[in-house]
C-alpha positions as CSV (number, residue, x, y, z in Angstrom):
1,M,22.5,10.8,32.4
2,T,20.8,9.1,35.2
3,D,20.5,5.2,34.8
4,A,16.8,5.6,34.3
5,G,17.6,7.8,31.1
6,R,20.2,5.0,29.7
7,S,17.8,2.2,30.3
8,Q,15.3,4.5,28.2
9,A,18.0,5.3,25.5
10,S,19.1,1.7,25.1
11,R,15.4,0.3,25.0
12,L,14.9,3.8,22.1
13,G,18.4,2.4,20.6
14,A,17.5,-1.1,20.2
15,T,13.9,-0.5,18.8
16,L,15.4,1.6,16.6
17,S,18.0,-0.8,15.8
18,V,15.6,-2.9,14.1
19,Y,14.9,-1.2,11.1
20,L,19.0,-1.7,10.0
21,E,18.3,-5.7,10.1
22,R,19.1,-7.5,7.1
23,R,15.7,-8.6,6.5
24,V,13.8,-5.6,7.0
25,L,15.9,-3.8,4.8
26,I,15.3,-6.2,2.1
27,V,12.1,-5.8,2.9
28,L,12.4,-1.8,2.5
29,V,13.8,-2.6,-0.9
30,L,11.2,-4.4,-2.3
31,G,9.0,-1.7,-0.7
32,F,10.7,0.4,-3.4
33,S,10.6,-2.0,-6.5
34,A,6.5,-2.4,-5.6
35,G,6.0,1.1,-5.6
36,L,7.1,1.8,-9.0
37,P,4.6,0.7,-11.4
38,L,1.4,1.7,-9.9
39,A,1.5,5.3,-11.6
40,L,2.8,3.8,-15.0
41,S,-0.5,2.2,-15.7
42,G,-2.5,5.4,-13.2
43,S,-1.9,9.0,-13.2
44,T,1.7,9.1,-15.1
45,L,-0.2,7.4,-17.7
46,A,-2.8,10.2,-17.4
47,I,-0.8,13.0,-17.7
48,W,1.4,11.1,-20.6
49,M,-2.2,11.0,-22.7
50,T,-2.8,14.6,-21.9
51,D,0.0,15.4,-23.3
52,R,-0.1,13.9,-26.5
53,G,-3.8,15.2,-26.7
54,V,-5.9,12.2,-25.9
55,S,-9.3,13.0,-25.1
56,L,-10.6,13.2,-21.6
57,E,-13.4,10.4,-21.9
58,A,-11.0,8.2,-23.5
59,I,-8.2,9.1,-20.1
60,G,-11.0,8.6,-18.0
61,L,-11.7,4.8,-19.2
62,F,-8.2,4.3,-18.7
63,A,-9.0,4.1,-14.8
64,L,-10.1,0.5,-15.5
65,V,-6.8,-0.5,-16.3
66,G,-6.4,-0.7,-12.3
67,T,-8.7,-3.5,-11.7
68,P,-6.4,-6.2,-11.0
69,Y,-5.2,-4.6,-7.7
70,T,-8.4,-5.1,-6.4
71,L,-8.9,-8.3,-7.4
72,K,-5.5,-9.9,-7.5
73,F,-7.0,-12.4,-4.6
74,L,-8.8,-13.8,-7.5
75,W,-4.8,-15.5,-8.8
76,A,-3.2,-15.2,-5.6
77,P,-3.7,-19.2,-5.3
78,V,-1.3,-19.8,-8.3
79,V,1.3,-18.1,-6.2
80,D,0.7,-20.2,-2.9
81,A,-0.1,-23.6,-5.4
82,W,2.4,-23.8,-8.5
83,S,6.3,-23.6,-7.8
84,V,8.1,-21.4,-11.0
85,P,10.0,-23.9,-13.4
86,V,13.6,-24.0,-12.5
87,L,13.6,-21.2,-10.6
88,G,11.9,-22.3,-8.3
89,R,14.4,-24.9,-7.4
90,L,17.4,-22.7,-7.7
91,L,15.8,-19.3,-5.5
92,G,13.0,-21.0,-3.3
93,H,9.1,-20.8,-4.0
94,R,8.9,-17.4,-3.0
95,R,12.1,-16.0,-4.4
96,A,11.2,-17.4,-7.5
97,W,7.8,-16.0,-8.0
98,L,9.5,-13.0,-7.0
99,L,11.8,-12.4,-9.9
100,T,9.3,-13.8,-12.5
101,S,7.3,-11.2,-11.9
102,Q,9.9,-8.5,-11.8
103,M,11.3,-9.5,-15.0
104,T,7.2,-9.8,-16.2
105,L,7.0,-6.2,-15.2
106,M,9.9,-4.6,-16.5
107,A,8.7,-6.6,-19.6
108,A,5.9,-5.1,-19.7
109,I,7.0,-1.6,-18.6
110,A,9.4,-1.0,-21.7
111,V,6.7,-2.5,-24.1
112,L,4.1,0.1,-23.0
113,G,6.9,2.7,-23.1
114,S,7.2,2.1,-26.9
115,L,3.7,2.8,-27.6
116,D,2.1,5.7,-28.9
117,P,-1.6,6.3,-27.0
118,V,-2.7,8.7,-30.4
119,A,-1.6,6.2,-33.2
120,A,-2.7,2.9,-30.8
121,P,-4.8,3.4,-27.8
122,V,-5.9,0.0,-27.9
123,A,-2.4,-1.5,-27.7
124,V,-1.5,1.0,-24.8
125,A,-4.6,-0.2,-22.8
126,A,-3.5,-3.6,-23.2
127,G,0.1,-2.6,-22.4
128,A,-1.5,-0.8,-19.0
129,L,-3.0,-3.9,-18.3
130,A,0.2,-5.6,-18.4
131,V,1.5,-3.7,-16.3
132,A,-1.5,-3.7,-13.7
133,V,-1.7,-7.7,-13.6
134,A,2.5,-7.9,-13.0
135,S,2.7,-5.4,-10.6
136,A,-0.3,-6.8,-8.7
137,T,1.3,-10.1,-8.9
138,Q,4.7,-8.8,-7.5
139,D,2.3,-7.4,-4.2
140,I,1.1,-10.5,-3.6
141,V,4.4,-12.5,-3.6
142,I,6.2,-9.6,-1.9
143,D,3.2,-9.2,0.9
144,A,3.8,-13.1,1.2
145,F,7.7,-12.9,1.5
146,R,7.6,-10.0,4.1
147,V,4.5,-11.6,6.4
148,E,6.5,-15.0,6.2
149,S,10.5,-14.0,6.2
150,L,10.2,-11.6,9.4
151,D,10.0,-12.7,12.8
152,D,7.1,-10.9,14.7
153,D,9.0,-8.3,16.3
154,Q,10.1,-7.0,13.0
155,Q,6.9,-7.1,11.1
156,A,5.8,-3.5,12.4
157,A,9.4,-2.1,11.2
158,G,8.9,-4.4,7.8
159,V,6.2,-2.5,7.1
160,A,7.1,0.8,8.0
161,S,9.7,0.3,6.0
162,Y,7.8,-1.0,3.2
163,V,5.5,1.8,3.1
164,A,8.2,4.6,3.1
165,A,9.9,3.0,0.0
166,Y,6.7,2.5,-1.6
167,R,5.8,6.5,-1.3
168,V,9.3,7.1,-2.2
169,A,8.7,4.8,-5.6
170,M,5.7,6.1,-6.2
171,L,7.1,10.0,-6.4
172,V,9.8,8.8,-8.0
173,A,7.4,7.4,-11.0
174,T,5.2,10.2,-10.7
175,A,7.3,13.4,-10.1
176,G,10.3,12.1,-11.4
177,V,9.4,11.1,-15.6
178,I,7.6,14.2,-15.9
179,A,10.5,16.1,-14.4
180,L,13.0,14.0,-16.8
181,V,9.7,14.2,-20.0
182,A,10.7,18.1,-19.0
183,V,14.3,18.0,-19.4
184,L,14.0,15.9,-22.3
185,E,11.4,18.2,-24.6
186,R,13.7,21.0,-23.6
187,R,16.7,19.3,-24.9
188,G,14.6,18.8,-28.1
189,A,14.0,15.3,-27.8
190,A,11.4,13.8,-30.6
191,A,7.7,13.7,-28.6
192,E,7.2,9.7,-29.4
193,L,10.4,9.3,-27.6
194,M,10.4,11.7,-24.3
195,W,7.6,9.3,-22.2
196,A,9.3,5.8,-23.5
197,Y,13.0,7.5,-21.9
198,G,11.1,8.0,-19.1
199,Y,9.0,4.7,-18.6
200,W,12.4,2.7,-19.1
201,T,14.1,4.3,-16.7
202,V,11.4,3.3,-14.4
203,G,11.2,-0.2,-15.8
204,A,15.5,-0.3,-15.2
205,L,14.8,0.8,-11.5
206,V,13.0,-2.6,-10.7
207,L,16.4,-4.1,-10.9
208,I,16.8,-2.7,-7.7
209,G,13.9,-5.0,-6.5
210,S,15.8,-8.0,-8.3
211,A,19.3,-7.3,-6.3
212,A,17.4,-7.4,-3.3
213,V,15.9,-10.9,-3.9
214,L,18.9,-12.2,-5.0
215,M,20.7,-11.2,-2.3
216,A,17.6,-12.4,0.3
217,R,17.3,-15.3,1.5
218,E,14.2,-17.7,1.2
219,P,12.0,-17.8,4.1
220,A,12.9,-20.2,6.7
221,D,9.8,-22.4,6.6
222,G,9.2,-24.9,3.9
223,S,5.4,-24.8,4.2
224,A,5.8,-22.1,1.9
225,T,6.9,-24.7,-0.9
226,P,3.7,-26.3,-2.7
227,V,3.9,-29.9,-2.5
228,D,3.8,-31.0,-6.5
229,K,1.1,-34.2,-6.4
230,G,-1.8,-34.5,-8.4
231,P,-2.7,-32.3,-11.7
232,P,-2.0,-28.8,-11.5
233,F,-5.0,-27.5,-11.5
234,I,-6.1,-29.9,-9.2
235,R,-3.6,-28.0,-6.7
236,L,-4.4,-24.9,-7.4
237,W,-8.2,-25.5,-6.7
238,R,-7.1,-27.6,-3.2
239,A,-4.8,-23.9,-2.4
240,A,-7.6,-21.5,-3.2
241,F,-10.1,-23.7,-1.2
242,D,-7.4,-24.7,1.9
243,A,-6.7,-20.8,2.0
244,F,-10.1,-19.6,2.4
245,A,-12.0,-22.6,4.3
246,D,-9.0,-21.8,6.7
247,F,-9.7,-18.5,7.2
248,L,-13.0,-18.4,7.2
249,T,-13.7,-21.1,9.9
250,R,-12.1,-19.2,13.0
251,P,-13.8,-17.4,16.0
252,Q,-15.5,-14.2,14.9
253,V,-14.3,-14.4,11.2
254,A,-17.5,-12.1,10.3
255,A,-16.4,-9.6,13.3
256,V,-12.9,-9.9,11.9
257,L,-13.8,-9.5,7.8
258,A,-16.4,-6.1,9.0
259,F,-12.9,-4.4,11.2
260,V,-10.9,-5.3,8.2
261,V,-13.4,-3.0,5.9
262,L,-13.9,-0.3,8.5
263,F,-10.6,0.2,10.1
264,K,-9.4,2.9,7.5
265,F,-13.0,3.6,6.5
266,C,-13.2,7.1,8.2
267,D,-9.5,8.2,7.5
268,A,-10.3,7.1,3.8
269,F,-13.9,9.1,3.7
270,A,-12.6,12.2,4.3
271,G,-9.2,11.7,2.2
272,V,-11.5,11.5,-0.9
273,M,-12.7,15.0,-0.5
274,T,-9.1,16.0,0.7
275,G,-8.0,17.8,-2.5
276,P,-11.4,19.3,-3.4
277,F,-12.1,20.5,0.3
278,V,-8.3,22.6,-0.1
279,I,-9.6,23.9,-3.4
280,D,-13.0,24.8,-2.8
281,I,-12.0,26.6,0.3
282,G,-9.8,29.0,-1.2
283,F,-6.5,27.7,-1.4
284,D,-4.5,27.9,-5.1
285,K,-2.8,25.1,-6.6
286,A,0.3,25.9,-5.6
287,A,-0.3,25.5,-2.1
288,Y,-2.1,22.3,-3.0
289,A,1.2,20.8,-4.3
290,T,3.8,22.3,-1.8
291,I,2.0,22.0,1.8
292,V,-0.4,18.5,0.2
293,K,1.6,16.4,-1.5
294,G,5.4,17.9,-0.1
295,V,4.4,18.5,3.2
296,G,2.0,15.1,3.2
297,I,4.7,12.9,2.0
298,G,7.2,13.9,4.7
299,A,4.6,13.4,7.4
300,A,3.3,10.4,6.2
301,L,6.9,8.2,6.3
302,A,7.2,9.8,9.8
303,G,4.2,8.6,10.6
304,G,5.1,5.7,9.2
305,V,8.1,5.0,11.5
306,A,6.0,6.5,14.5
307,G,3.9,3.5,13.6
308,G,6.2,1.1,13.6
309,L,7.7,2.1,16.9
310,V,4.2,2.2,18.4
311,A,3.7,-1.3,17.5
312,R,6.6,-2.4,18.4
313,A,6.3,-1.0,22.0
314,M,3.1,-2.5,22.5
315,T,0.7,-5.3,21.9
316,M,-1.5,-5.5,18.9
317,G,-4.8,-4.6,20.3
318,P,-3.4,-1.2,22.3
319,A,-1.6,0.0,19.4
320,L,-5.1,-0.4,17.3
321,W,-6.7,1.3,19.9
322,V,-4.2,4.1,19.3
323,A,-4.5,4.4,15.7
324,A,-8.0,4.4,15.6
325,I,-8.4,7.3,18.0
326,L,-5.7,9.1,16.3
327,Q,-7.4,8.4,12.4
328,M,-10.7,9.8,14.2
329,A,-9.3,12.7,16.1
330,S,-7.5,13.8,12.7
331,N,-10.3,14.4,10.6
332,L,-11.4,17.5,13.1
333,M,-8.2,19.3,11.9
334,F,-10.3,19.6,8.9
335,S,-13.0,20.7,10.7
336,W,-11.4,23.8,12.2
337,Q,-9.4,24.4,8.7
338,A,-13.3,24.9,7.6
339,A,-14.4,27.4,10.1
340,A,-11.1,29.4,9.5
341,G,-10.7,29.4,6.0
342,V,-7.6,30.1,3.9
343,D,-5.1,29.4,6.5
344,H,-1.9,28.2,5.2
345,A,-0.2,27.8,8.7
346,L,-3.0,26.1,10.0
347,L,-3.3,24.0,6.3
348,T,0.4,22.5,7.0
349,A,-0.6,21.6,10.9
350,T,-3.6,19.9,9.3
351,I,-1.9,18.0,6.7
352,V,1.2,17.2,9.2
353,V,-1.6,15.5,11.6
354,E,-3.7,14.2,8.7
355,N,-1.0,11.8,7.2
356,F,1.4,11.4,10.3
357,T,-1.7,9.8,12.3
358,G,-2.5,7.8,8.8
359,G,1.0,6.6,8.5
360,I,0.3,5.4,12.0
361,G,-2.9,3.6,11.4
362,T,-1.5,2.3,8.1
363,V,1.4,0.5,9.6
364,I,-0.3,-0.5,12.8
365,F,-3.1,-2.1,10.9
366,V,-1.1,-3.8,8.0
367,A,1.4,-5.6,10.8
368,Y,-2.5,-7.0,12.2
369,L,-3.4,-7.9,8.7
370,S,0.2,-10.1,8.3
371,G,-0.7,-11.4,12.1
372,L,-3.7,-13.1,10.4
373,C,-1.7,-14.7,7.8
374,S,-0.7,-17.8,10.4
375,S,-0.7,-20.4,7.6
376,P,2.5,-20.4,5.5
377,A,1.4,-22.3,2.9
378,H,-1.7,-19.9,2.4
379,T,0.0,-16.1,3.0
380,A,-0.5,-14.8,-0.5
381,T,-3.9,-15.9,-1.1
382,Q,-5.0,-14.8,2.9
383,F,-3.2,-11.1,2.2
384,A,-4.5,-10.5,-1.0
385,L,-8.0,-11.2,0.1
386,L,-7.2,-9.0,3.7
387,T,-6.4,-6.6,1.4
388,A,-9.2,-6.8,-0.9
389,F,-11.6,-6.3,2.0
390,A,-9.6,-3.6,3.3
391,A,-10.0,-1.5,-0.1
392,I,-13.9,-1.7,0.4
393,G,-13.9,1.3,2.5
394,R,-11.6,3.2,0.3
395,T,-13.6,2.4,-2.9
396,T,-16.8,1.0,-2.4
397,L,-18.1,2.7,1.0
398,S,-16.6,5.9,0.2
399,A,-17.9,6.8,-3.2
400,L,-20.8,8.9,-1.7
401,S,-18.3,10.7,0.1
402,G,-18.7,14.0,-2.2
403,Y,-22.8,13.7,-1.9
404,V,-22.3,14.3,1.8
405,A,-20.0,16.9,1.6
406,A,-22.1,18.7,-0.8
407,Y,-25.2,18.3,0.9
408,S,-23.7,19.0,4.8
409,G,-21.1,21.5,3.8
410,W,-17.4,20.9,4.9
411,F,-17.5,21.5,8.7
412,T,-19.9,19.1,9.1
413,F,-19.0,16.4,6.8
414,F,-15.2,16.2,8.7
415,I,-16.9,15.6,12.2
416,F,-19.8,13.0,10.5
417,S,-16.4,11.5,8.8
418,A,-15.0,11.1,12.5
419,L,-17.8,9.3,13.9
420,L,-17.5,6.9,11.4
421,A,-14.7,5.2,13.1
422,V,-17.3,4.2,15.9
423,P,-18.7,1.2,14.1
424,A,-14.7,0.2,14.0
425,L,-13.8,1.5,17.6
426,A,-16.8,-0.9,18.7
427,L,-15.9,-4.4,16.7
428,L,-12.7,-3.4,18.1
429,A,-14.1,-3.6,21.6
430,Y,-16.3,-6.9,20.7
431,L,-12.9,-8.3,19.5
432,Q,-10.4,-7.9,22.4
433,A,-13.8,-8.9,24.9
434,K,-14.2,-12.3,23.2
435,G,-10.1,-12.6,23.1
436,H,-9.3,-12.0,19.7
437,F,-5.9,-10.5,21.0
438,A,-5.2,-13.0,23.7
439,P,-2.5,-14.8,22.2
440,E,-0.7,-11.7,21.3
441,D,-1.5,-9.7,23.7
442,G,-0.3,-12.2,26.8
443,K,3.1,-12.2,25.3
444,D,5.7,-10.6,27.1
């Protein structure tokens, strides 16, 4: 091997080695803990209710229990402003909140699993809401812990590890629980206990995240620990006000927030219609499950790792350009698929490209959001606010995607979805021209 080849291999080895660093591995395990509960109040709960004969109308209404995930910024100041009694002194501010949210989450999952959606639908709704609130709180604290505990050159790798573990945990909480229930059903377990065992198993797996908390170290910057002076609600108000004021008084804040809303918009707009598109053009459900879900998750995990490598190799401005252009171009694969019709090899390629580029974009984007949270005293609140803005494109703005697809047809729809990246690209160019990335891009 030439000297140049050895040098390149050495740099690649150093880049990959960041994934094995202690703090990055802690974040990976916390990502697994974070990914477990989402489906328990969402898709897995819907399958459980369907299995027990609950009406479709009632199942649809249960989607509302996911509201805490979009409103978590409203109580994120509590996590910044108030310390957990006793545990705060023993473990530190962030680790105490992590362990408290995980213990609460396990209790909520255990209660939810013990209920009957037919006999006690209101209690199930309350239990699912409790799981969602505890899960969203855990997300708030993990995000703050990750941003504060990782160095700048570890952030992208931390996000990639977190996202990969989160996706694996979601698979465990959906396919894993359903497989366990199916096994118990074949063995003649009582109907009211099968799903309880599934939920309790997932609840117990949260202990893996708790073990990571106990092995972790509190972020070194002590400014994340609140000063317990004054009445509690005054401290809470001050923390919320200071967090929002600190962020909203920054240069180009309107452009930054618009960019946060729009960066993943083209990806989300097309993503909402991926399932209906695949079925509508003639693929069967088996192809959807195998290719879209099976192959898709592998490509997304690989994309996450690649995103971490890109973000580590480049400064943030160029990395965002790479991610944005890849996301935009990947949507055109679906137009090709629409023109080709039922072609399993092409669908596999389309899903690989879409999920791989989406994984790259997610990691780089979350690393960018992490960099915006520069004040340890307000990390939880500011990151929750930014993720709430980022969700607007995925939820509110994408709500019209079905109407656009019905009007335009699939080929034109995906071309249109790619063009939706243009406003984000324009904002990226504007922010770069204004020096938004200058301090970071100027680093060696």
